[in-house]
C-alpha positions, -999 to +999 in steps of 0.1 A: +050-906+183+013-902+177-009-876+194-031-902+210+000-917+228+007-885+247-005-881+283-031-854+289-007-836+313+020-832+286-006-816+263-016-791+290+020-782+297+027-775+261-005-754+258+006-733+288+041-729+274+027-718+241+007-691+258+037-679+277+058-676+245+029-659+227+028-632+254+065-627+253+065-625+215+037-600+216+054-578+241+087-579+221+068-571+189+050-541+205+083-529+220+100-532+186+072-512+169+073-484+195+112-483+195+112-483+157+087-455+156+107-435+182+139-441+163+125-429+131+107-399+147+138-388+166+159-387+134+134-366+115+142-329+110+125-303+132+096-286+114+080-264+141+091-243+171+120-221+179+157-231+173+186-211+186+214-207+160+247-192+169+259-160+153+225-149+140+223-111+141+185-110+141+155-133+142+148-154+110+115-170+101+112-202+081+077-210+068+070-241+047+041-238+023+017-266+014+043-282-008+069-282+019+090-255+002+108-233+028+104-195+026+132-179+046+129-143+057+160-127+073+173-092+081+207-097+064+221-118+036+244-136+060+216-145+084+196-158+053+226-179+041+232-193+076+196-203+080+194-217+045+224-240+054+206-252+085+173-259+066+190-276+036+210-299+060+177-307+079+164-323+047+194-333+027+223-339+050+228-376+039+226-366+002+252-339+009+275-364+025+272-388-004+279-360-029+309-349-010+322-385-007+318-390-044+337-359-053+365-368-028+367-404-038+356-417-004+325-439-012+343-472-007+348-464+030+311-471+035+300-491+004+330-514+000+346-526-032+315-518-053+324-482-055+362-486-058+363-478-095+345-445-088+369-436-060+399-444-083+385-421-109+379-391-086+411-396-066+430-396-099+414-364-110+421-349-076+392-325-076+395-316-039+433-311-042+429-288-072+403-267-054+425-265-024+454-252-046+431-227-062+420-212-029+456-209-018+467-188-048+466-151-039+455-142-074+425-165-072+416-151-038+416-116-052+391-126-079+365-138-055+338-114-042+343-109-005+305-107+001+301-141-017+328-156+005+310-144+037+277-158+025+294-191+017+310-193+051+277-186+068+259-213+047+284-240+057+283-228+093+245-233+092+250-268+078+275-277+105+253-263+133+226-286+122+247-317+123+263-308+156+230-299+174+204-321+159+197-359+155+214-372+124+192-387+096+185-424+099+210-434+071+239-423+093+228-446+121+223-476+097+258-471+082+275-463+115+291-431+102+293-395+113+299-366+089+328-342+094+322-304+092+314-291+057+332-262+040+334-243+007+359-268-007+332-295-006+310-274-027+338-265-052+348-302-055+312-311-063+313-284-091+343-303-104+321-335-106+295-315-125+320-302-150+336-336-155+302-353-161+294-327-188+327-336-206+328-363-232+365-365-240+373-395-218+349-415-240+350-397-273+388-392-277+399-428-272+370-439-295+380-415-323+416-426-320+407-463-324+383-455-352+411-437-371+435-467-366+410-493-377+388-476-403+414-453-417+417-415-418+391-408-445+362-428-430+369-417-394+370-380-404+336-383-419+324-387-383+339-353-374+322-320-382+353-300-382+391-305-381+416-282-365+445-267-386+469-289-367+448-320-376+446-310-413+485-309-414+486-344-398+460-355-423+482-345-452+511-364-438+490-395-431+477-395-467+513-398-479+524-424-454+493-443-447+493-481-450+467-502-468+433-496-454+418-524-433+386-539-447+356-520-433+333-550-440+345-570-410+328-564-376+351-544-353+348-544-315+358-510-302+357-520-266+342-504-235+352-471-220+358-474-182+348-438-174+314-442-191+308-474-172+318-459-139+295-430-144+267-454-155+272-474-123+272-442-102+238-431-118+222-461-101+225-443-068+237-408-076+222-384-101+248-370-125+247-341-150+247-349-187+230-321-207+202-296-208+183-272-230+173-236-226+151-213-247+147-175-243+118-157-259+122-119-265+098-096-247+088-083-282+074-117-290+053-123-258+018-110-250+030-100-215+058-078-230+082-097-207+109-122-219+102-158-212+129-183-201+124-220-204+151-241-188+151-279-191+180-296-172+182-333-184+184-348-149+166-380-140+140-381-112+154-394-079+145-395-043+158-372-028+156-350-059+187-332-073+173-298-066+164-281-033+136-255-039+136-225-016+126-189-013+151-166+004+145-130+013+165-103+030+167-064+027+179-056-008+179-093-018+153-119-028+154-150-048+132-180-055+148-210-071+165-243-071+197-250-053+221-279-054+222-290-017+260-286-014+260-250-029+246-219-013+235-201-045+206-211-067+214-225-102+179-221-116+160-191-101+143-158-105+139-126-085+119-094-090+142-083-119+154-113-138+154-151-142+184-174-149+190-210-158+218-234-168+226-253-199+258-268-211+277-255-242+291-288-254+325-273-263+355-295-265+370-284-233+390-315-223+418-334-241+436-367-236+473-370-243+492-402-248+523-395-227+558-410-233+567-418-197+602-427-185+597-441-149+635-446-144+641-408-145+606-398-134+601-378-166+580-377-197+587-365-233+568-336-249+578-320-282+611-337-281+621-325-247+621-343-213+602-329-184+599-341-148+566-353-136+550-351-102+538-382-083+513-384-054+500-413-035+464-420-027+451-444-001+414-455-005+398-470+026+376-500+016+350-512+041+357-548+051+389-550+031+425-539+030+430-503+019+439-497-018+470-476-025+479-461-058+505-437-072+492-410-095+516-395-120+509-359-131+524-342-161+518-307-174+487-321-191+472-336-160+471-369-141+477-402-159+445-423-159+462-457-157+440-469-128+409-460-147+418-470-183+429-506-176+433-517-212+470-521-223+463-500-254+450-471-232+480-468-210+496-435-202+466-414-211 
């Protein structure tokens, strides 16, 4: 119908109705803004005032400078560690939860099938299980410094006190999750992630094996800087028995390596460790007559950052440096006497074996003999989907990576 066909009363009614809905919408908008502000404000970490922590022996002061860096002053190392755990959790609790879930292979529980390949990888490696076994060995327990253990326990106690007494960060509410208590095994499992991300064997070893098969021994060995005595013996045998070389002129597709792809996907949301550089200048070569340390970890920028910067002071102890949120001791730091950093050595510290597995007898062959293998089952919870269950076979050389290396030619590695 046309506007001029409408009665004047109808137009007045519509006008009044519009005003009513405009008022309702405005009130709802104002309420949503104030509720959103309150929701965000209530989930922010406390920055001022007095907080009562259990098991503190003396008062501890935490002063943040103009850059937001906390300076913690305590009367004992344990009080300092407990307070550090509380402060780190106040700023990085969600990051700590994500790092723990990555190491334990539990990301799919909140992110769905997108992170299933990552969970398969870390469940196969069994970092958490390995660390648990290590702590249960009496010989390993005797190697650990008792004072270090006490400070670690105090640190995770501080973390747990924060999450049990304070409002959790916004991300937990959005995802509908609540973290379980943290402990030293979470930190050790994350160290396993660091170690694994430094290693290149899961990509380099299959590639070199395929290069040898497709390009021949001579050409593939030109890519190596040094051969082991064992490899030299094999090389001599291969020279006698080798078949005709394939033509190197054709284009060869060497395939993709699942572990590299998994780690590349993880780097979209989680910062991993790949390499670093470090330089040390002798005191004899500096104008200050002090040595100079330059440490350059090759870690991408992220928000939140990988490092947590803090200054911790107690009688007989003081350090200023950079912590990984899940760990209570600084990786890059200095005190009144020395400075230290971290760089990777790039040693070949990991090998892949192609096992000859006999599932019928639950055994594998090594050097002509049969050995029994162990088998464990892993259940990965996936948000919105049925849980994924897998069996992991473990030989003396480690777990089989069949759920990670999905290509038929990479089976039983």
